[in-house]
C-alpha positions in Angstrom: 148.9 -22.3 186.7 149.6 -19.9 189.6 151.6 -17.0 188.3 154.0 -14.9 190.2 153.5 -11.2 190.4 156.0 -10.7 187.6 154.5 -13.3 185.3 151.0 -11.9 185.8 152.2 -8.3 185.1 153.9 -9.4 181.9 150.7 -10.8 180.5 148.6 -7.8 181.6 151.1 -5.4 180.1 151.1 -7.3 176.8 147.3 -7.1 176.6 147.3 -3.4 177.3 149.9 -2.8 174.7 147.4 -4.0 172.0 144.7 -1.7 173.2 143.4 1.1 170.9 140.4 2.1 173.0 139.9 5.2 175.2 140.3 3.0 178.3 141.2 -0.6 178.9 141.2 -2.8 182.0 142.5 -6.3 182.2 142.0 -8.9 184.9 143.9 -12.2 185.2 142.7 -14.9 187.7 144.1 -18.3 188.2 143.5 -21.2 190.7 144.4 -24.8 191.5 141.7 -26.5 193.4 141.8 -29.9 195.1 138.8 -31.7 196.6 137.5 -34.9 198.1 133.9 -35.8 198.4 132.4 -38.7 200.4 129.0 -40.2 201.0 127.7 -43.4 202.7 131.0 -43.6 204.5 132.9 -44.0 201.2 134.9 -41.5 199.1 133.0 -40.9 195.9 135.1 -38.4 194.0 138.5 -36.7 194.3 140.6 -34.6 192.1 142.4 -31.4 191.2 141.2 -28.7 188.7 143.2 -25.9 187.3 142.1 -22.8 185.5 143.5 -19.4 184.5 141.4 -16.7 182.8 142.1 -13.3 181.3 139.2 -10.7 181.0 139.6 -7.7 178.8 137.3 -4.7 179.1 137.6 -1.9 176.6 135.7 1.4 176.7 134.9 4.2 174.2 133.3 7.0 176.2 130.6 5.3 178.2 130.3 2.3 175.9 132.1 -0.9 177.1 132.8 -4.4 175.8 134.3 -7.4 177.4 136.1 -10.5 176.1 137.4 -13.5 178.0 140.1 -16.1 177.1 142.2 -18.8 178.7 145.0 -18.9 176.0 147.9 -16.6 176.5 149.8 -16.6 173.2 150.3 -13.2 171.6 147.7 -13.8 168.9 145.0 -15.0 171.2 145.5 -12.0 173.6 145.5 -9.5 170.7 142.3 -11.1 169.3 140.6 -10.8 172.7 141.5 -7.1 172.9 140.1 -6.5 169.4 136.9 -8.4 170.2 136.3 -6.3 173.4 136.8 -3.1 171.3 134.4 -4.3 168.7 131.8 -5.1 171.3 132.3 -1.7 173.0 131.6 0.1 169.7 128.3 -1.8 169.3 127.2 -1.4 172.9 124.8 1.3 174.2 126.1 3.9 176.5 125.9 3.4 180.3 124.9 6.6 182.1 126.5 5.3 185.2 129.8 4.2 183.7 132.8 5.4 185.8 136.2 6.0 184.3 138.9 3.6 185.4 141.1 4.5 188.3 144.8 5.4 188.3 147.4 3.8 190.5 146.2 3.0 194.0 147.9 2.2 197.3 147.0 -1.2 198.8 147.7 -2.8 202.1 149.8 -6.0 202.1 147.7 -9.1 201.5 147.5 -11.7 204.3 145.6 -14.5 202.7 148.4 -16.8 201.5 149.6 -19.7 203.6 152.2 -22.0 202.0 151.1 -25.0 204.0 147.7 -24.8 202.3 149.3 -24.4 198.9 151.3 -27.6 199.6 148.2 -29.8 200.3 148.5 -33.3 198.8 146.0 -36.1 197.8 147.1 -38.0 200.9 146.2 -35.1 203.2 142.8 -34.9 201.6 142.2 -38.6 202.0 143.2 -38.5 205.7 140.8 -35.5 206.3 138.0 -37.6 204.9 139.1 -40.7 206.8 139.0 -38.7 210.0 135.3 -38.3 209.5 134.4 -41.6 207.9 136.1 -44.0 210.3 134.6 -42.8 213.6 131.2 -42.5 212.0 131.3 -46.1 210.7 132.5 -47.3 214.1 129.4 -45.9 215.7 127.0 -47.2 213.0 126.5 -43.8 211.5 126.5 -42.6 207.9 128.9 -39.8 207.0 128.9 -37.5 203.9 131.1 -34.5 203.4 133.2 -32.4 201.2 136.7 -30.9 201.5 138.0 -28.2 199.1 141.4 -26.5 199.1 142.7 -24.0 196.7 145.6 -21.8 195.9 144.8 -18.8 193.7 145.8 -15.4 192.5 144.1 -12.4 191.1 145.7 -9.5 189.2 144.5 -6.4 187.4 146.0 -3.6 185.4 144.6 -0.8 183.3 145.7 1.8 180.8 146.0 4.5 183.5 148.8 2.7 185.2 147.0 0.8 187.9 148.3 -2.6 188.9 147.3 -5.0 191.7 148.2 -8.6 192.5 147.0 -10.8 195.3 147.7 -14.5 196.0 145.6 -16.4 198.5 144.9 -19.9 199.8 141.9 -21.5 201.4 140.5 -24.7 202.7 136.9 -25.6 203.6 135.3 -28.7 205.1 131.7 -29.6 205.9 130.2 -32.9 207.0 126.7 -34.2 207.6 126.5 -37.3 209.8 123.2 -39.2 210.2 122.0 -42.2 212.1 121.3 -45.4 210.3 117.5 -44.9 210.5 117.8 -41.4 209.3 116.1 -39.8 212.3 119.2 -38.1 213.7 121.4 -35.6 211.9 124.5 -33.7 212.9 126.6 -31.2 211.0 129.8 -29.2 211.2 131.7 -26.9 209.0 135.1 -25.2 209.1 137.0 -22.9 206.7 140.5 -21.3 207.0 143.3 -19.8 204.9 145.7 -21.9 206.9 145.1 -25.7 206.7 147.1 -26.3 209.9 144.1 -24.9 211.8 141.7 -27.5 210.3 140.9 -30.5 212.4 138.4 -32.6 210.6 138.3 -35.3 213.3 137.3 -32.7 215.9 134.7 -31.1 213.6 133.3 -34.5 212.7 133.0 -35.5 216.4 130.8 -32.6 217.0 128.6 -33.7 214.1 128.6 -37.3 215.4 127.5 -36.3 218.9 124.7 -34.1 217.5 123.6 -36.9 215.2 123.2 -39.3 218.1 121.6 -36.7 220.4 119.1 -35.6 217.8 117.2 -38.9 217.5 113.6 -39.1 218.5 113.1 -35.4 218.3 110.0 -34.0 220.0 107.5 -31.5 218.7 107.2 -28.2 220.6 104.8 -25.3 220.2 106.0 -22.6 217.9 106.4 -19.2 219.5 109.0 -16.8 220.9 111.9 -18.5 222.6 115.3 -17.6 224.0 117.8 -19.2 221.6 121.5 -19.9 221.5 122.6 -19.4 218.0 125.8 -21.0 216.8 127.7 -18.9 214.2 126.2 -21.0 211.3 122.7 -20.1 212.5 123.2 -16.3 212.2 125.9 -15.7 209.6 123.5 -15.5 206.6 121.0 -13.3 208.5 123.7 -10.8 209.5 125.4 -11.0 206.1 122.1 -10.2 204.3 121.5 -7.3 206.7 125.0 -5.8 206.0 124.3 -6.1 202.3 121.6 -3.6 202.9 124.1 -1.1 204.3 124.1 0.7 201.0 124.0 4.5 200.7 122.1 4.6 197.4 119.3 2.2 198.3 118.8 4.0 201.6 118.8 7.5 200.0 116.3 6.3 197.5 114.1 4.9 200.2 114.5 1.3 199.2 115.9 -0.3 202.3 115.6 -0.5 206.1 118.4 2.1 206.3 116.1 4.7 204.8 114.4 7.3 207.1 110.8 8.2 206.7 110.6 11.5 204.9 114.0 11.1 203.3 117.6 10.6 204.3 119.2 7.6 205.8 120.1 6.2 209.3 123.9 6.7 209.1 125.0 7.7 212.6 121.9 6.3 214.4 122.0 3.6 217.1 120.1 0.7 215.6 121.4 -2.2 217.7 122.4 -3.3 221.2 125.4 -1.4 222.3 127.5 -4.6 222.4 127.1 -5.0 218.6 130.2 -4.0 216.7 131.0 -5.1 213.2 133.9 -4.3 210.9 135.7 -5.5 207.8 139.4 -5.6 207.4 141.4 -7.1 204.5 144.2 -7.8 206.9 142.1 -9.5 209.5 144.3 -12.2 211.0 141.4 -14.7 211.1 139.5 -13.7 207.9 141.7 -11.8 205.4 140.6 -11.0 201.9 141.8 -9.2 198.8 143.2 -5.7 199.5 141.3 -4.3 196.5 137.8 -4.3 195.1 136.6 -5.3 191.7 136.9 -1.8 190.3 140.4 -1.4 191.8 139.4 0.7 194.9 141.6 0.0 197.9 139.9 -1.9 200.8 140.8 -0.7 204.2 139.6 -1.5 207.7 136.0 -0.2 207.8 133.8 0.0 210.9 130.1 -0.7 209.9 128.6 -0.8 213.4 130.3 0.4 216.6 128.6 0.0 220.0 125.3 -0.4 218.1 125.7 2.8 216.0 125.8 2.7 212.2 129.2 4.2 211.3 129.5 3.5 207.5 127.5 2.5 204.5 128.7 1.1 201.2 128.7 3.8 198.5 129.6 3.3 194.9 131.8 5.7 193.0 128.9 6.7 190.8 126.6 7.6 193.8 129.5 9.3 195.6 130.1 11.4 192.5 126.5 12.4 192.2 126.2 13.5 195.8 129.7 14.8 196.8 130.3 11.7 199.0 133.4 9.6 199.6 133.1 6.1 197.9 133.1 3.2 200.3 133.5 -0.3 198.7 131.3 -3.1 200.0 133.5 -5.7 201.8 134.1 -9.3 201.0 133.6 -10.4 204.5 132.8 -9.1 208.0 133.9 -9.6 211.6 131.5 -9.3 214.5 133.0 -8.7 217.9 132.3 -11.5 220.4 132.8 -12.2 224.0 134.8 -14.7 226.1 132.2 -17.3 226.8 132.3 -20.7 225.1 129.2 -22.2 223.5 128.9 -24.6 226.5 129.0 -21.6 228.9 126.3 -19.8 227.0 124.1 -22.9 227.2 124.7 -23.1 230.9 123.4 -19.6 231.4 120.0 -20.3 229.7 117.1 -21.4 231.9 114.7 -22.4 229.1 115.4 -22.1 225.4 116.6 -23.7 222.2 120.0 -24.4 220.7 120.2 -23.8 217.0 123.1 -25.4 215.1 122.4 -23.9 211.8 119.8 -22.3 209.6 119.1 -22.7 205.9 116.7 -22.0 203.0 116.6 -18.4 204.1 114.3 -16.1 202.1 113.4 -12.5 202.2 109.9 -11.6 203.5 110.2 -7.8 203.8 113.4 -6.0 202.8 112.2 -2.8 204.4 112.2 -4.4 207.9 114.9 -7.0 207.1 112.4 -9.8 207.9 113.5 -13.2 206.8 112.1 -16.7 207.0 114.1 -20.0 207.1 114.5 -23.3 208.9 116.6 -24.9 211.5 118.6 -28.0 210.6 121.0 -30.7 211.7 120.8 -30.3 215.5 118.1 -28.4 217.3 117.8 -29.0 221.1 115.7 -27.8 224.0 117.6 -26.2 226.8 116.4 -26.5 230.4 118.3 -25.2 233.4 121.5 -24.8 231.5 121.5 -28.3 229.9 120.5 -29.8 226.6 117.5 -31.9 227.7 116.2 -33.4 224.4 116.1 -32.8 220.6 113.2 -30.9 219.1 111.8 -31.1 215.6 113.1 -28.4 213.3 111.3 -25.1 213.2 110.5 -22.4 210.7 111.5 -19.0 211.9 110.3 -15.5 210.9 112.9 -13.0 212.2 114.7 -9.8 211.4 118.4 -9.6 212.3 117.8 -6.0 213.2 115.4 -7.0 215.9 117.6 -10.0 216.8 120.6 -7.8 217.5 118.4 -5.6 219.7 117.3 -8.7 221.7 120.9 -9.7 222.5 121.4 -11.3 225.9 125.0 -12.5 225.7 127.8 -12.8 223.2 130.2 -15.9 223.0 133.5 -16.5 221.3 133.7 -15.6 217.6 134.3 -18.4 215.1 135.1 -18.3 211.4 132.2 -19.4 209.2 132.0 -18.9 205.4 134.9 -16.5 205.5 133.4 -14.3 208.3 134.0 -14.1 212.0 130.7 -14.5 213.9 130.1 -15.1 217.6 127.7 -17.6 219.2 125.0 -15.5 220.9 122.0 -15.7 223.2 118.9 -14.0 221.8 115.6 -13.5 223.6 112.2 -13.6 221.9 113.3 -15.3 218.7 110.2 -16.0 216.6 109.4 -19.6 215.5 106.3 -19.7 213.3 105.8 -23.5 212.6 107.2 -27.0 212.8 109.1 -28.8 210.1 109.3 -32.6 209.8 112.6 -32.5 207.9 115.6 -33.9 209.8 
């Protein structure tokens, strides 16, 4: 069930009342999730799942133990608290254990939209039909998945901290292929507000790319100017931001480390048009106002005009080096431009449009070099037009180099909870061809 703030606090307070440990922290999380899945132009599964879980962590000094339950009668809660205490006594000490926090001030959460919470089976069915029907009419085969949820998370501890955050979300993705399997198109959308979701429009993009991508031609691997749609770059940029970590940099274990010691905080590492921030109150991509350990999230600028402005820093590392803790964010927003994807394509004399990338793996963490493949719509651009589909390509590229080879930024679009612009990049490195569709 989805508990109100008052209901959640009552359960958390009850759990804390049973605690006999030095410190106790309790987390309560619940969700109701609806979904519909389709393949071969037919709905295959649909349903709703519901779950609520309480996690109790007890600590004696630097020794901790955790117990989890999903029954909330008094005896079950008390038993879970005792179990966590018993496990804590048996556990070895953690030299990096940090005491729990006291009360914190959090910004107002912005992730809950009632319209999404009110989604019905009929709405999910229509969302799928908006993709299946036009695909079938064109002799194409559609597969896809829609997932919507309403959830809450709450935490409290024996030092008086309490936090509560309700949220909603809906995500949709579809892959549409030609009957002979030689053409494939894809589209994905995710929002907190279901009223922004248009599965018919998203599916039409996948339909068009599916038809256009038939009879793909092979081209020579090499360095090309590329137009990257948001789904083509989001994982690369997200992986790079994951390395914005003070400890790994200070210890010389990341691309943010400087030769001879120190880190690159304050240095210009990217094109001056690159600015990236995180904000729990972002109107397009909000997230929880508090981190897993209870720290308050606030708007944080990671990169501004190409300069590194912040790095994530744990409470432990901050305490060891007299620094201010900076919690790593749940999502990011990269500033974009005004140009549409079509306008970006028109500005390219010769290059490649990449719809999305996948199967991305690390080659060298010290240079942020990754390898992966294009997928579901890769097209050759000539004189500002999509001339013909090309076979998928393997790339070997670093987002650090990529964001220094920036030619132009387009409009930002939400993808996987982040806001990412389409962009034109020069000298993007493709290493080999792939026969996969």
